[in-house]
C-alpha positions as CSV (number, residue, x, y, z in Angstrom):
1,X,79.3,88.5,184.4
2,X,76.1,86.4,184.1
3,X,75.9,83.0,182.4
4,X,75.2,83.2,178.7
5,X,72.1,81.6,177.1
6,X,73.2,79.0,174.4
7,X,69.9,79.3,172.6
8,X,70.2,83.1,172.4
9,X,73.7,82.8,171.1
10,X,72.6,80.3,168.4
11,X,69.8,82.6,167.2
12,X,72.2,85.6,167.1
13,X,74.7,83.7,165.0
14,X,72.0,82.5,162.6
15,X,70.8,86.1,162.1
16,X,74.3,87.3,161.4
17,X,74.8,84.6,158.7
18,X,71.5,85.4,157.1
19,X,72.5,89.1,156.8
20,X,76.0,88.4,155.4
21,X,76.4,88.4,151.5
22,X,76.7,85.0,150.0
23,X,80.1,84.3,148.3
24,X,78.3,82.3,145.6
25,X,75.4,84.7,145.1
26,X,76.9,86.3,141.9
27,X,77.6,82.9,140.4
28,X,74.1,81.4,141.2
29,X,72.3,84.6,140.1
30,X,73.9,84.6,136.7
31,X,75.4,88.1,137.2
32,X,79.2,88.6,136.9
33,X,81.0,89.5,140.1
34,X,81.8,93.1,140.3
35,X,85.5,93.9,139.8
36,X,87.4,95.7,142.5
37,X,87.7,99.4,141.9
38,X,91.5,99.1,141.5
39,X,91.3,96.4,138.7
40,X,92.6,97.7,135.4
41,X,90.1,97.6,132.6
42,X,91.0,97.1,128.9
43,X,90.4,99.7,126.3
44,X,86.9,99.3,124.9
45,X,87.9,98.3,121.3
46,X,85.5,96.3,119.3
47,X,86.8,93.4,117.2
48,X,88.8,94.9,114.3
49,X,88.8,98.4,115.6
50,X,92.2,98.1,117.4
51,X,94.1,98.1,114.0
52,X,92.4,101.4,113.1
53,X,93.1,102.8,116.5
54,X,96.8,102.0,116.2
55,X,96.9,103.7,112.8
56,X,95.3,106.8,114.2
57,X,97.7,106.8,117.1
58,X,100.6,106.3,114.6
59,X,99.5,109.4,112.6
60,X,99.3,111.5,115.8
61,X,102.8,110.4,116.9
62,X,104.2,111.1,113.4
63,X,102.7,114.6,113.1
64,X,103.8,115.4,116.7
65,X,107.2,113.8,117.0
66,X,108.3,113.2,113.4
67,X,109.5,110.0,111.8
68,X,112.3,109.7,114.3
69,X,109.8,109.4,117.1
70,X,107.5,106.9,115.4
71,X,108.3,103.5,117.0
72,X,106.1,100.5,117.7
73,X,106.4,101.2,121.4
74,X,105.5,104.9,121.0
75,X,102.4,103.9,119.0
76,X,101.3,101.4,121.7
77,X,101.7,104.0,124.4
78,X,99.7,106.6,122.3
79,X,96.9,104.1,121.8
80,X,97.0,102.9,125.4
81,X,97.5,99.2,124.6
82,X,100.2,96.6,125.2
83,X,103.5,96.9,123.4
84,X,102.8,93.7,121.5
85,X,99.7,95.0,119.8
86,X,101.4,96.9,116.9
87,X,103.6,93.9,116.2
88,X,100.6,91.6,116.1
89,X,98.8,93.8,113.6
90,X,101.7,95.1,111.4
91,X,104.6,92.7,111.9
92,X,107.3,95.4,112.2
93,X,107.9,99.1,111.8
94,X,108.1,98.8,108.0
95,X,104.7,97.2,108.0
96,X,103.3,99.9,110.2
97,X,104.8,102.7,108.1
98,X,103.5,101.1,104.9
99,X,100.0,100.8,106.2
100,X,100.2,104.4,107.5
101,X,101.4,105.6,104.1
102,X,98.4,103.8,102.5
103,X,96.1,105.8,104.8
104,X,97.9,109.0,103.8
105,X,97.5,108.2,100.0
106,X,93.8,107.6,100.5
107,X,93.4,110.8,102.3
108,X,95.5,112.6,99.7
109,X,93.5,111.1,96.8
110,X,90.2,112.0,98.5
111,X,91.3,115.6,99.1
112,X,92.3,116.1,95.4
113,X,89.1,114.4,94.1
114,X,86.9,116.6,96.3
115,X,88.7,119.7,95.1
116,X,88.2,118.8,91.5
117,X,84.5,118.0,92.1
118,X,83.8,121.5,93.5
119,X,85.6,123.4,90.7
120,X,83.2,125.1,88.3
121,X,85.4,126.2,85.4
122,X,88.0,124.3,83.2
123,X,90.8,126.5,84.6
124,X,89.6,125.9,88.2
125,X,89.6,122.2,87.6
126,X,93.1,122.3,86.1
127,X,94.3,124.1,89.2
128,X,92.3,122.2,91.8
129,X,94.4,119.1,91.9
130,X,97.8,120.8,92.4
131,X,96.4,123.2,94.9
132,X,94.9,120.4,96.9
133,X,98.2,118.5,96.6
134,X,100.1,121.4,98.3
135,X,97.3,122.0,100.8
136,X,97.3,118.4,102.0
137,X,101.1,118.5,102.4
138,X,100.9,121.7,104.5
139,X,98.1,120.3,106.7
140,X,99.8,116.9,107.2
141,X,103.6,117.3,106.7
142,X,104.5,114.2,108.6
143,X,102.1,112.0,106.7
144,X,103.0,113.6,103.4
145,X,106.7,113.0,104.1
146,X,106.3,109.3,104.9
147,X,104.3,108.7,101.7
148,X,107.3,109.4,99.6
149,X,110.0,107.7,101.7
150,X,110.2,104.7,99.4
151,X,113.2,103.2,101.3
152,X,111.1,102.9,104.4
153,X,108.0,101.4,102.8
154,X,107.0,97.9,101.5
155,X,105.1,98.4,98.3
156,X,104.3,94.7,98.1
157,X,101.6,95.3,100.7
158,X,98.3,95.4,98.8
159,X,96.8,98.4,100.6
160,X,99.8,100.6,99.9
161,X,100.2,99.4,96.3
162,X,96.6,100.1,95.5
163,X,96.5,103.5,97.2
164,X,99.7,104.7,95.4
165,X,98.4,103.4,92.1
166,X,95.2,105.3,92.5
167,X,97.1,108.4,93.2
168,X,99.1,108.0,89.9
169,X,96.0,107.2,88.0
170,X,94.4,110.4,89.2
171,X,97.5,112.3,88.0
172,X,97.4,110.6,84.7
173,X,93.7,111.3,84.2
174,X,94.2,115.0,85.1
175,X,97.0,115.3,82.5
176,X,94.9,113.4,80.0
177,X,92.0,115.8,80.6
178,X,94.3,118.8,80.0
179,X,95.7,117.3,76.8
180,X,92.1,116.2,75.8
181,X,93.2,112.6,75.3
182,X,92.8,109.3,77.1
183,X,95.9,108.2,79.0
184,X,96.4,104.6,80.1
185,X,98.4,104.2,83.2
186,X,99.8,100.9,82.0
187,X,101.2,102.1,78.7
188,X,102.4,105.7,78.1
189,X,103.8,107.4,75.0
190,X,107.0,109.3,75.6
191,X,105.1,112.6,75.2
192,X,102.5,111.5,77.8
193,X,105.2,110.3,80.2
194,X,107.0,113.6,79.8
195,X,103.8,115.6,80.5
196,X,103.1,113.6,83.7
197,X,106.6,113.8,85.0
198,X,106.8,117.6,84.2
199,X,103.6,118.3,86.1
200,X,104.5,116.0,89.1
201,X,108.0,117.4,89.3
202,X,106.8,120.9,89.3
203,X,104.1,120.4,92.0
204,X,106.1,118.0,94.2
205,X,109.3,120.1,94.0
206,X,107.3,123.3,94.8
207,X,105.7,121.5,97.8
208,X,109.0,120.2,99.1
209,X,110.6,123.7,98.9
210,X,107.6,125.2,100.6
211,X,107.6,122.7,103.5
212,X,111.4,123.2,103.9
213,X,111.0,127.0,104.1
214,X,113.1,127.4,100.9
215,X,110.5,129.6,99.2
216,X,110.4,132.2,102.0
217,X,113.0,134.3,100.4
218,X,111.2,134.4,97.1
219,X,107.8,135.1,98.7
220,X,109.2,138.0,100.7
221,X,110.4,139.7,97.5
222,X,107.0,139.4,95.8
223,X,104.3,142.1,96.0
224,X,102.8,142.3,99.4
225,X,100.0,139.8,100.0
226,X,101.2,137.3,97.4
227,X,100.7,133.8,98.7
228,X,102.4,130.6,98.0
229,X,99.1,129.4,96.3
230,X,99.1,132.4,94.0
231,X,102.8,131.8,93.2
232,X,101.9,128.2,92.3
233,X,99.0,129.4,90.1
234,X,101.3,131.6,88.0
235,X,103.8,128.8,87.7
236,X,101.2,126.4,86.4
237,X,99.5,128.8,84.0
238,X,102.5,130.6,82.6
239,X,103.2,129.4,79.0
240,X,106.3,127.2,78.6
241,X,108.5,129.1,76.2
242,X,112.2,128.6,75.4
243,X,114.3,131.5,74.3
244,X,117.1,129.8,72.4
245,X,119.9,131.7,70.6
246,X,119.3,131.9,66.8
């Protein structure tokens, strides 16, 4: 082998260093260093949006897996966030269920209000609210179920209290319209209370039986093509008469 030229080696090394990327180039240029491809990135939630994402995830879990499958960890997995995120936003499972029920009541109220707004006759308006009540329960059975599981909810939470009160106010107003009188939700006469309880018991009871499949036997015995909605219509419009022995 021939003897190497020191000057040539120096020039070669200088060229190699000039071509090599600088370790501090990203810092000095003001651009952030690129993350390795394998680095895990966080979900792109904006400030305040994670809470809403968790509630949406909770609703999906509830409708898919039922109340038994709705846990804080299941919601975190569904949302793709850390297990601590639901606890941070809702405290515990009761807090999460209560906020989810509030979402349900708001959806429920909006569905009934929309149905009433599109009704064009007095009879249609009278039937719009109970029909929407049943339709919402059929479309969202899990959400509807948790809304009325009082023992699992914390009604001291403002969002749930307000949404539930709005639902009751809507019912009271609907009964007042049918009775052609103003009904105050804070103070009811016995007759007004009975009218509200009667209407709610009928529609809620009908809905529960329908969701549980307990009306199937009745529907199968009715004329062909009779739907649950039609059965509800007849129940609501039939005059209430009592045949008492004389």
